[in-house]
A tleap script that builds the chain and sets N, CA, C and O, in Angstrom:
source leaprc.protein.ff14SB
mol = sequence {
  NMET ALA TYR GLU LEU HIE ILE ALA ARG VAL
  GLU SER ASN VAL ILE THR PRO GLU GLU TRP
  ARG ALA LEU CYS ALA ASN ASP PRO THR LEU
  VAL LEU GLN ASP GLU VAL THR ALA VAL ASN
  PRO ALA THR GLY ALA THR ILE SER LEU SER
  GLY ASN GLU THR ALA TYR TRP THR SER THR
  THR THR GLN GLN ASP TYR TYR PHE ASP TYR
  ARG ARG GLY GLN ILE SER PHE VAL TYR SER
  ASP GLU SER ILE VAL LYS ALA LYS ALA ILE
  ALA GLN ALA LEU ALA ALA GLU ILE ARG GLY
  ASP GLU GLY GLU GLN CTYR
}
set mol.1.N position { -23.236 -25.034 1.991 }
set mol.1.CA position { -21.880 -24.763 1.567 }
set mol.1.C position { -21.235 -26.066 1.116 }
set mol.1.O position { -21.456 -27.113 1.724 }
set mol.2.N position { -20.451 -26.008 0.070 }
set mol.2.CA position { -19.803 -27.186 -0.493 }
set mol.2.C position { -18.676 -27.664 0.424 }
set mol.2.O position { -18.079 -26.888 1.170 }
set mol.3.N position { -18.414 -28.948 0.343 }
set mol.3.CA position { -17.327 -29.547 1.113 }
set mol.3.C position { -16.010 -29.202 0.440 }
set mol.3.O position { -15.840 -29.437 -0.757 }
set mol.4.N position { -15.081 -28.647 1.200 }
set mol.4.CA position { -13.804 -28.234 0.629 }
set mol.4.C position { -12.691 -29.197 0.982 }
set mol.4.O position { -12.705 -29.853 2.023 }
set mol.5.N position { -11.737 -29.260 0.089 }
set mol.5.CA position { -10.486 -29.965 0.331 }
set mol.5.C position { -9.393 -28.910 0.388 }
set mol.5.O position { -9.561 -27.795 -0.107 }
set mol.6.N position { -8.265 -29.280 1.002 }
set mol.6.CA position { -7.202 -28.308 1.223 }
set mol.6.C position { -5.849 -28.905 0.865 }
set mol.6.O position { -5.520 -30.017 1.277 }
set mol.7.N position { -5.077 -28.162 0.100 }
set mol.7.CA position { -3.700 -28.532 -0.199 }
set mol.7.C position { -2.865 -27.845 0.869 }
set mol.7.O position { -2.815 -26.617 0.939 }
set mol.8.N position { -2.211 -28.647 1.698 }
set mol.8.CA position { -1.468 -28.091 2.825 }
set mol.8.C position { -0.277 -28.974 3.148 }
set mol.8.O position { -0.220 -30.140 2.758 }
set mol.9.N position { 0.652 -28.405 3.854 }
set mol.9.CA position { 1.795 -29.156 4.351 }
set mol.9.C position { 1.484 -29.598 5.781 }
set mol.9.O position { 0.727 -28.943 6.497 }
set mol.10.N position { 2.072 -30.700 6.175 }
set mol.10.CA position { 1.872 -31.190 7.536 }
set mol.10.C position { 2.624 -30.308 8.512 }
set mol.10.O position { 3.549 -29.585 8.142 }
set mol.11.N position { 2.212 -30.382 9.749 }
set mol.11.CA position { 2.784 -29.591 10.836 }
set mol.11.C position { 2.593 -28.102 10.576 }
set mol.11.O position { 1.543 -27.694 10.082 }
set mol.12.N position { 3.578 -27.294 10.898 }
set mol.12.CA position { 3.375 -25.845 10.793 }
set mol.12.C position { 4.068 -25.231 9.580 }
set mol.12.O position { 4.155 -24.006 9.490 }
set mol.13.N position { 4.552 -26.024 8.664 }
set mol.13.CA position { 5.237 -25.508 7.482 }
set mol.13.C position { 4.200 -25.083 6.436 }
set mol.13.O position { 3.841 -25.857 5.549 }
set mol.14.N position { 3.737 -23.861 6.555 }
set mol.14.CA position { 2.668 -23.380 5.673 }
set mol.14.C position { 3.193 -23.076 4.276 }
set mol.14.O position { 4.389 -22.855 4.083 }
set mol.15.N position { 2.297 -23.067 3.320 }
set mol.15.CA position { 2.604 -22.621 1.967 }
set mol.15.C position { 2.547 -21.087 2.006 }
set mol.15.O position { 1.549 -20.507 2.434 }
set mol.16.N position { 3.601 -20.456 1.565 }
set mol.16.CA position { 3.629 -18.993 1.626 }
set mol.16.C position { 2.921 -18.394 0.413 }
set mol.16.O position { 2.799 -19.046 -0.624 }
set mol.17.N position { 2.457 -17.159 0.546 }
set mol.17.CA position { 1.845 -16.498 -0.610 }
set mol.17.C position { 2.824 -16.397 -1.785 }
set mol.17.O position { 2.413 -16.489 -2.942 }
set mol.18.N position { 4.099 -16.212 -1.496 }
set mol.18.CA position { 5.101 -16.119 -2.545 }
set mol.18.C position { 5.248 -17.442 -3.301 }
set mol.18.O position { 5.411 -17.447 -4.521 }
set mol.19.N position { 5.191 -18.559 -2.577 }
set mol.19.CA position { 5.256 -19.869 -3.224 }
set mol.19.C position { 4.043 -20.086 -4.129 }
set mol.19.O position { 4.174 -20.605 -5.237 }
set mol.20.N position { 2.869 -19.688 -3.654 }
set mol.20.CA position { 1.641 -19.838 -4.430 }
set mol.20.C position { 1.706 -18.989 -5.698 }
set mol.20.O position { 1.374 -19.462 -6.785 }
set mol.21.N position { 2.134 -17.734 -5.553 }
set mol.21.CA position { 2.241 -16.857 -6.723 }
set mol.21.C position { 3.268 -17.385 -7.730 }
set mol.21.O position { 3.046 -17.323 -8.939 }
set mol.22.N position { 4.390 -17.904 -7.225 }
set mol.22.CA position { 5.426 -18.455 -8.111 }
set mol.22.C position { 4.908 -19.680 -8.859 }
set mol.22.O position { 5.164 -19.837 -10.053 }
set mol.23.N position { 4.184 -20.542 -8.161 }
set mol.23.CA position { 3.621 -21.722 -8.821 }
set mol.23.C position { 2.673 -21.293 -9.939 }
set mol.23.O position { 2.737 -21.818 -11.051 }
set mol.24.N position { 1.799 -20.343 -9.640 }
set mol.24.CA position { 0.843 -19.864 -10.653 }
set mol.24.C position { 1.563 -19.205 -11.825 }
set mol.24.O position { 1.150 -19.365 -12.974 }
set mol.25.N position { 2.631 -18.468 -11.550 }
set mol.25.CA position { 3.384 -17.795 -12.614 }
set mol.25.C position { 4.067 -18.805 -13.532 }
set mol.25.O position { 4.253 -18.544 -14.721 }
set mol.26.N position { 4.440 -19.957 -12.976 }
set mol.26.CA position { 5.147 -20.977 -13.759 }
set mol.26.C position { 4.230 -22.033 -14.361 }
set mol.26.O position { 4.695 -22.910 -15.089 }
set mol.27.N position { 2.949 -21.961 -14.071 }
set mol.27.CA position { 1.985 -22.926 -14.618 }
set mol.27.C position { 0.987 -22.158 -15.476 }
set mol.27.O position { 0.090 -21.503 -14.946 }
set mol.28.N position { 1.134 -22.231 -16.788 }
set mol.28.CA position { 0.253 -21.440 -17.660 }
set mol.28.C position { -1.215 -21.855 -17.603 }
set mol.28.O position { -2.073 -21.142 -18.124 }
set mol.29.N position { -1.520 -22.995 -16.979 }
set mol.29.CA position { -2.923 -23.413 -16.875 }
set mol.29.C position { -3.615 -22.818 -15.654 }
set mol.29.O position { -4.838 -22.894 -15.539 }
set mol.30.N position { -2.849 -22.227 -14.744 }
set mol.30.CA position { -3.425 -21.564 -13.570 }
set mol.30.C position { -3.414 -20.058 -13.797 }
set mol.30.O position { -2.365 -19.477 -14.074 }
set mol.31.N position { -4.572 -19.430 -13.682 }
set mol.31.CA position { -4.686 -17.988 -13.877 }
set mol.31.C position { -4.990 -17.353 -12.521 }
set mol.31.O position { -6.088 -17.493 -11.982 }
set mol.32.N position { -4.001 -16.659 -11.990 }
set mol.32.CA position { -4.137 -16.015 -10.682 }
set mol.32.C position { -4.867 -14.695 -10.841 }
set mol.32.O position { -4.577 -13.916 -11.749 }
set mol.33.N position { -5.813 -14.451 -9.951 }
set mol.33.CA position { -6.554 -13.196 -9.998 }
set mol.33.C position { -6.808 -12.717 -8.580 }
set mol.33.O position { -7.003 -13.519 -7.667 }
set mol.34.N position { -6.803 -11.400 -8.406 }
set mol.34.CA position { -7.036 -10.809 -7.094 }
set mol.34.C position { -8.516 -10.648 -6.781 }
set mol.34.O position { -8.897 -10.495 -5.620 }
set mol.35.N position { -9.357 -10.684 -7.824 }
set mol.35.CA position { -10.794 -10.541 -7.605 }
set mol.35.C position { -11.549 -11.600 -8.405 }
set mol.35.O position { -11.274 -11.835 -9.582 }
set mol.36.N position { -12.496 -12.223 -7.738 }
set mol.36.CA position { -13.340 -13.230 -8.380 }
set mol.36.C position { -14.763 -12.700 -8.374 }
set mol.36.O position { -15.261 -12.271 -7.333 }
set mol.37.N position { -15.422 -12.725 -9.525 }
set mol.37.CA position { -16.798 -12.265 -9.643 }
set mol.37.C position { -17.641 -13.385 -10.217 }
set mol.37.O position { -17.249 -14.043 -11.181 }
set mol.38.N position { -18.806 -13.595 -9.616 }
set mol.38.CA position { -19.730 -14.622 -10.097 }
set mol.38.C position { -21.153 -14.105 -9.943 }
set mol.38.O position { -21.405 -13.159 -9.197 }
set mol.39.N position { -22.078 -14.734 -10.656 }
set mol.39.CA position { -23.487 -14.376 -10.575 }
set mol.39.C position { -24.218 -15.490 -9.835 }
set mol.39.O position { -24.098 -16.665 -10.182 }
set mol.40.N position { -24.975 -15.107 -8.812 }
set mol.40.CA position { -25.791 -16.065 -8.069 }
set mol.40.C position { -26.921 -16.519 -8.990 }
set mol.40.O position { -27.746 -15.704 -9.402 }
set mol.41.N position { -26.968 -17.834 -9.323 }
set mol.41.CA position { -27.988 -18.287 -10.272 }
set mol.41.C position { -29.414 -18.181 -9.733 }
set mol.41.O position { -30.363 -18.104 -10.513 }
set mol.42.N position { -29.573 -18.178 -8.422 }
set mol.42.CA position { -30.913 -18.101 -7.836 }
set mol.42.C position { -31.459 -16.676 -7.820 }
set mol.42.O position { -32.645 -16.451 -8.056 }
set mol.43.N position { -30.565 -15.705 -7.533 }
set mol.43.CA position { -31.037 -14.324 -7.375 }
set mol.43.C position { -30.595 -13.394 -8.503 }
set mol.43.O position { -31.175 -12.325 -8.696 }
set mol.44.N position { -29.572 -13.803 -9.244 }
set mol.44.CA position { -29.041 -12.939 -10.289 }
set mol.44.C position { -28.086 -11.885 -9.766 }
set mol.44.O position { -27.565 -11.084 -10.544 }
set mol.45.N position { -27.844 -11.868 -8.459 }
set mol.45.CA position { -26.944 -10.887 -7.858 }
set mol.45.C position { -25.498 -11.208 -8.226 }
set mol.45.O position { -25.107 -12.373 -8.303 }
set mol.46.N position { -24.723 -10.169 -8.448 }
set mol.46.CA position { -23.298 -10.328 -8.719 }
set mol.46.C position { -22.548 -10.284 -7.402 }
set mol.46.O position { -22.762 -9.396 -6.578 }
set mol.47.N position { -21.665 -11.257 -7.216 }
set mol.47.CA position { -20.891 -11.365 -5.984 }
set mol.47.C position { -19.419 -11.243 -6.355 }
set mol.47.O position { -18.955 -11.911 -7.279 }
set mol.48.N position { -18.681 -10.394 -5.638 }
set mol.48.CA position { -17.248 -10.219 -5.887 }
set mol.48.C position { -16.479 -10.413 -4.599 }
set mol.48.O position { -16.874 -9.922 -3.542 }
set mol.49.N position { -15.375 -11.137 -4.699 }
set mol.49.CA position { -14.445 -11.314 -3.587 }
set mol.49.C position { -13.097 -10.830 -4.073 }
set mol.49.O position { -12.673 -11.171 -5.176 }
set mol.50.N position { -12.414 -10.031 -3.252 }
set mol.50.CA position { -11.125 -9.526 -3.698 }
set mol.50.C position { -10.056 -9.752 -2.643 }
set mol.50.O position { -10.343 -9.947 -1.462 }
set mol.51.N position { -8.805 -9.718 -3.111 }
set mol.51.CA position { -7.666 -9.813 -2.214 }
set mol.51.C position { -7.377 -11.191 -1.690 }
set mol.51.O position { -6.638 -11.323 -0.714 }
set mol.52.N position { -7.932 -12.241 -2.299 }
set mol.52.CA position { -7.732 -13.559 -1.721 }
set mol.52.C position { -6.832 -14.472 -2.540 }
set mol.52.O position { -6.716 -15.652 -2.210 }
set mol.53.N position { -6.201 -13.983 -3.578 }
set mol.53.CA position { -5.262 -14.749 -4.392 }
set mol.53.C position { -5.830 -16.087 -4.861 }
set mol.53.O position { -5.293 -17.154 -4.564 }
set mol.54.N position { -6.906 -15.997 -5.583 }
set mol.54.CA position { -7.558 -17.170 -6.152 }
set mol.54.C position { -7.052 -17.395 -7.566 }
set mol.54.O position { -6.886 -16.452 -8.340 }
set mol.55.N position { -6.810 -18.656 -7.891 }
set mol.55.CA position { -6.433 -19.014 -9.253 }
set mol.55.C position { -7.527 -19.910 -9.815 }
set mol.55.O position { -8.140 -20.694 -9.091 }
set mol.56.N position { -7.758 -19.784 -11.097 }
set mol.56.CA position { -8.686 -20.724 -11.704 }
set mol.56.C position { -7.971 -21.532 -12.768 }
set mol.56.O position { -7.006 -21.087 -13.390 }
set mol.57.N position { -8.477 -22.719 -12.949 }
set mol.57.CA position { -7.944 -23.665 -13.915 }
set mol.57.C position { -9.121 -24.158 -14.735 }
set mol.57.O position { -10.163 -24.507 -14.179 }
set mol.58.N position { -8.967 -24.190 -16.049 }
set mol.58.CA position { -10.028 -24.662 -16.928 }
set mol.58.C position { -9.702 -26.076 -17.385 }
set mol.58.O position { -8.654 -26.325 -17.979 }
set mol.59.N position { -10.607 -26.988 -17.101 }
set mol.59.CA position { -10.431 -28.378 -17.506 }
set mol.59.C position { -10.516 -28.487 -19.024 }
set mol.59.O position { -11.437 -27.950 -19.640 }
set mol.60.N position { -9.560 -29.179 -19.620 }
set mol.60.CA position { -9.608 -29.389 -21.063 }
set mol.60.C position { -10.693 -30.400 -21.421 }
set mol.60.O position { -11.144 -30.442 -22.566 }
set mol.61.N position { -11.116 -31.214 -20.455 }
set mol.61.CA position { -12.151 -32.219 -20.701 }
set mol.61.C position { -13.551 -31.615 -20.669 }
set mol.61.O position { -14.348 -31.836 -21.580 }
set mol.62.N position { -13.849 -30.850 -19.612 }
set mol.62.CA position { -15.200 -30.321 -19.429 }
set mol.62.C position { -15.338 -28.852 -19.825 }
set mol.62.O position { -16.454 -28.351 -19.962 }
set mol.63.N position { -14.210 -28.158 -20.009 }
set mol.63.CA position { -14.185 -26.718 -20.292 }
set mol.63.C position { -14.764 -25.904 -19.136 }
set mol.63.O position { -15.112 -24.737 -19.316 }
set mol.64.N position { -14.869 -26.497 -17.973 }
set mol.64.CA position { -15.384 -25.821 -16.781 }
set mol.64.C position { -14.215 -25.246 -15.980 }
set mol.64.O position { -13.131 -25.829 -15.938 }
set mol.65.N position { -14.450 -24.089 -15.342 }
set mol.65.CA position { -13.438 -23.476 -14.488 }
set mol.65.C position { -13.537 -24.051 -13.080 }
set mol.65.O position { -14.628 -24.264 -12.549 }
set mol.66.N position { -12.380 -24.294 -12.495 }
set mol.66.CA position { -12.283 -24.764 -11.112 }
set mol.66.C position { -11.384 -23.777 -10.382 }
set mol.66.O position { -10.358 -23.352 -10.913 }
set mol.67.N position { -11.768 -23.416 -9.171 }
set mol.67.CA position { -11.063 -22.385 -8.417 }
set mol.67.C position { -10.244 -22.988 -7.297 }
set mol.67.O position { -10.686 -23.898 -6.597 }
set mol.68.N position { -9.022 -22.453 -7.139 }
set mol.68.CA position { -8.103 -22.827 -6.073 }
set mol.68.C position { -7.797 -21.547 -5.317 }
set mol.68.O position { -7.216 -20.614 -5.872 }
set mol.69.N position { -8.186 -21.503 -4.055 }
set mol.69.CA position { -8.170 -20.274 -3.267 }
set mol.69.C position { -7.108 -20.358 -2.173 }
set mol.69.O position { -7.190 -21.215 -1.293 }
set mol.70.N position { -6.115 -19.474 -2.224 }
set mol.70.CA position { -5.081 -19.418 -1.194 }
set mol.70.C position { -5.627 -18.693 0.033 }
set mol.70.O position { -6.066 -17.546 -0.046 }
set mol.71.N position { -5.589 -19.398 1.178 }
set mol.71.CA position { -6.044 -18.814 2.450 }
set mol.71.C position { -5.224 -19.381 3.594 }
set mol.71.O position { -5.074 -20.598 3.706 }
set mol.72.N position { -4.700 -18.525 4.431 }
set mol.72.CA position { -4.042 -18.937 5.670 }
set mol.72.C position { -3.033 -20.077 5.489 }
set mol.72.O position { -3.019 -21.023 6.277 }
set mol.73.N position { -2.193 -19.988 4.456 }
set mol.73.CA position { -1.116 -20.948 4.293 }
set mol.73.C position { -1.487 -22.246 3.607 }
set mol.73.O position { -0.693 -23.186 3.572 }
set mol.74.N position { -2.694 -22.299 3.058 }
set mol.74.CA position { -3.100 -23.495 2.314 }
set mol.74.C position { -3.961 -23.086 1.130 }
set mol.74.O position { -4.429 -21.950 1.047 }
set mol.75.N position { -4.164 -24.028 0.216 }
set mol.75.CA position { -4.980 -23.770 -0.962 }
set mol.75.C position { -6.231 -24.624 -0.863 }
set mol.75.O position { -6.139 -25.848 -0.767 }
set mol.76.N position { -7.391 -23.999 -0.885 }
set mol.76.CA position { -8.665 -24.700 -0.727 }
set mol.76.C position { -9.408 -24.750 -2.052 }
set mol.76.O position { -9.296 -23.849 -2.883 }
set mol.77.N position { -10.173 -25.830 -2.231 }
set mol.77.CA position { -10.956 -26.001 -3.451 }
set mol.77.C position { -12.115 -26.943 -3.168 }
set mol.77.O position { -12.108 -27.680 -2.182 }
set mol.78.N position { -13.106 -26.908 -4.044 }
set mol.78.CA position { -14.266 -27.785 -3.928 }
set mol.78.C position { -13.976 -29.049 -4.723 }
set mol.78.O position { -13.547 -28.985 -5.874 }
set mol.79.N position { -14.212 -30.188 -4.106 }
set mol.79.CA position { -13.915 -31.477 -4.743 }
set mol.79.C position { -14.775 -31.711 -5.979 }
set mol.79.O position { -15.972 -31.428 -5.996 }
set mol.80.N position { -14.124 -32.237 -7.009 }
set mol.80.CA position { -14.787 -32.810 -8.180 }
set mol.80.C position { -13.788 -33.780 -8.776 }
set mol.80.O position { -12.599 -33.710 -8.466 }
set mol.81.N position { -14.244 -34.674 -9.618 }
set mol.81.CA position { -13.333 -35.618 -10.266 }
set mol.81.C position { -12.274 -34.881 -11.079 }
set mol.81.O position { -11.132 -35.329 -11.168 }
set mol.82.N position { -12.650 -33.761 -11.666 }
set mol.82.CA position { -11.707 -32.977 -12.466 }
set mol.82.C position { -10.725 -32.206 -11.586 }
set mol.82.O position { -9.519 -32.235 -11.832 }
set mol.83.N position { -11.234 -31.515 -10.559 }
set mol.83.CA position { -10.363 -30.661 -9.752 }
set mol.83.C position { -9.345 -31.455 -8.949 }
set mol.83.O position { -8.246 -30.960 -8.697 }
set mol.84.N position { -9.677 -32.665 -8.543 }
set mol.84.CA position { -8.751 -33.447 -7.724 }
set mol.84.C position { -7.492 -33.809 -8.517 }
set mol.84.O position { -6.407 -33.901 -7.944 }
set mol.85.N position { -7.629 -34.010 -9.813 }
set mol.85.CA position { -6.460 -34.328 -10.643 }
set mol.85.C position { -5.485 -33.152 -10.642 }
set mol.85.O position { -4.287 -33.336 -10.430 }
set mol.86.N position { -6.002 -31.941 -10.878 }
set mol.86.CA position { -5.145 -30.747 -10.872 }
set mol.86.C position { -4.612 -30.493 -9.468 }
set mol.86.O position { -3.454 -30.105 -9.313 }
set mol.87.N position { -5.431 -30.703 -8.446 }
set mol.87.CA position { -5.008 -30.480 -7.065 }
set mol.87.C position { -3.829 -31.377 -6.696 }
set mol.87.O position { -2.919 -30.946 -5.987 }
set mol.88.N position { -3.842 -32.613 -7.169 }
set mol.88.CA position { -2.726 -33.528 -6.885 }
set mol.88.C position { -1.433 -33.012 -7.512 }
set mol.88.O position { -0.365 -33.129 -6.912 }
set mol.89.N position { -1.520 -32.446 -8.708 }
set mol.89.CA position { -0.334 -31.875 -9.351 }
set mol.89.C position { 0.165 -30.651 -8.571 }
set mol.89.O position { 1.371 -30.472 -8.402 }
set mol.90.N position { -0.750 -29.824 -8.105 }
set mol.90.CA position { -0.381 -28.650 -7.303 }
set mol.90.C position { 0.275 -29.097 -6.008 }
set mol.90.O position { 1.318 -28.568 -5.625 }
set mol.91.N position { -0.329 -30.070 -5.331 }
set mol.91.CA position { 0.211 -30.571 -4.070 }
set mol.91.C position { 1.622 -31.120 -4.261 }
set mol.91.O position { 2.510 -30.858 -3.450 }
set mol.92.N position { 1.823 -31.874 -5.321 }
set mol.92.CA position { 3.146 -32.440 -5.587 }
set mol.92.C position { 4.170 -31.324 -5.814 }
set mol.92.O position { 5.282 -31.388 -5.291 }
set mol.93.N position { 3.806 -30.320 -6.579 }
set mol.93.CA position { 4.716 -29.203 -6.867 }
set mol.93.C position { 5.088 -28.427 -5.606 }
set mol.93.O position { 6.177 -27.861 -5.518 }
set mol.94.N position { 4.182 -28.403 -4.637 }
set mol.94.CA position { 4.417 -27.653 -3.394 }
set mol.94.C position { 4.869 -28.545 -2.234 }
set mol.94.O position { 4.969 -28.076 -1.100 }
set mol.95.N position { 5.143 -29.826 -2.508 }
set mol.95.CA position { 5.533 -30.781 -1.468 }
set mol.95.C position { 4.504 -30.765 -0.332 }
set mol.95.O position { 4.845 -30.659 0.846 }
set mol.96.N position { 3.254 -30.872 -0.726 }
set mol.96.CA position { 2.143 -30.815 0.225 }
set mol.96.C position { 1.242 -32.028 0.022 }
set mol.96.O position { 1.541 -32.906 -0.788 }
set mol.97.N position { 0.148 -32.070 0.757 }
set mol.97.CA position { -0.821 -33.152 0.621 }
set mol.97.C position { -2.223 -32.572 0.602 }
set mol.97.O position { -2.429 -31.396 0.900 }
set mol.98.N position { -3.175 -33.408 0.250 }
set mol.98.CA position { -4.571 -32.966 0.175 }
set mol.98.C position { -5.338 -33.591 1.321 }
set mol.98.O position { -5.277 -34.801 1.541 }
set mol.99.N position { -6.064 -32.751 2.052 }
set mol.99.CA position { -6.890 -33.207 3.171 }
set mol.99.C position { -8.272 -32.569 3.075 }
set mol.99.O position { -8.436 -31.466 2.552 }
set mol.100.N position { -9.267 -33.301 3.598 }
set mol.100.CA position { -10.617 -32.784 3.646 }
set mol.100.C position { -10.877 -31.975 4.893 }
set mol.100.O position { -10.015 -31.888 5.767 }
set mol.101.N position { -12.055 -31.381 4.991 }
set mol.101.CA position { -12.438 -30.600 6.166 }
set mol.101.C position { -12.374 -31.418 7.448 }
set mol.101.O position { -12.143 -30.872 8.527 }
set mol.102.N position { -12.578 -32.724 7.331 }
set mol.102.CA position { -12.567 -33.609 8.500 }
set mol.102.C position { -11.187 -34.221 8.751 }
set mol.102.O position { -11.037 -35.057 9.642 }
set mol.103.N position { -10.180 -33.813 7.975 }
set mol.103.CA position { -8.818 -34.301 8.173 }
set mol.103.C position { -8.438 -35.522 7.359 }
set mol.103.O position { -7.293 -35.970 7.414 }
set mol.104.N position { -9.390 -36.074 6.596 }
set mol.104.CA position { -9.078 -37.261 5.799 }
set mol.104.C position { -8.144 -36.907 4.651 }
set mol.104.O position { -8.236 -35.831 4.061 }
set mol.105.N position { -7.238 -37.843 4.347 }
set mol.105.CA position { -6.253 -37.624 3.304 }
set mol.105.C position { -6.739 -38.171 1.963 }
set mol.105.O position { -7.369 -39.227 1.900 }
set mol.106.N position { -6.436 -37.438 0.900 }
set mol.106.CA position { -6.798 -37.844 -0.455 }
set mol.106.C position { -5.559 -38.202 -1.235 }
set mol.106.O position { -5.652 -38.572 -2.406 }
savepdb mol mol.pdb
quit
């Protein structure tokens, strides 16, 4: 499993689902979707996850999609040089910070 980073607020002030939806609605580069579907490259199986309020962002540099997944009051994503730039903008807009699985700050 990939190492995830999390956009979250300190202490118990969680990011609400309404705040996440509003941010996505006001940022045309974030596309919010209720269901994410992908194909497992090893097996060819189609995998779908629904109801998790995932947004994707397409990098203008690499044309690759990066996913930001709202879960339990925070937004999680897999680190890359491209995704961290967008994550910092999201964190700033939500008055939050970015932390790794081990608690380190980015």
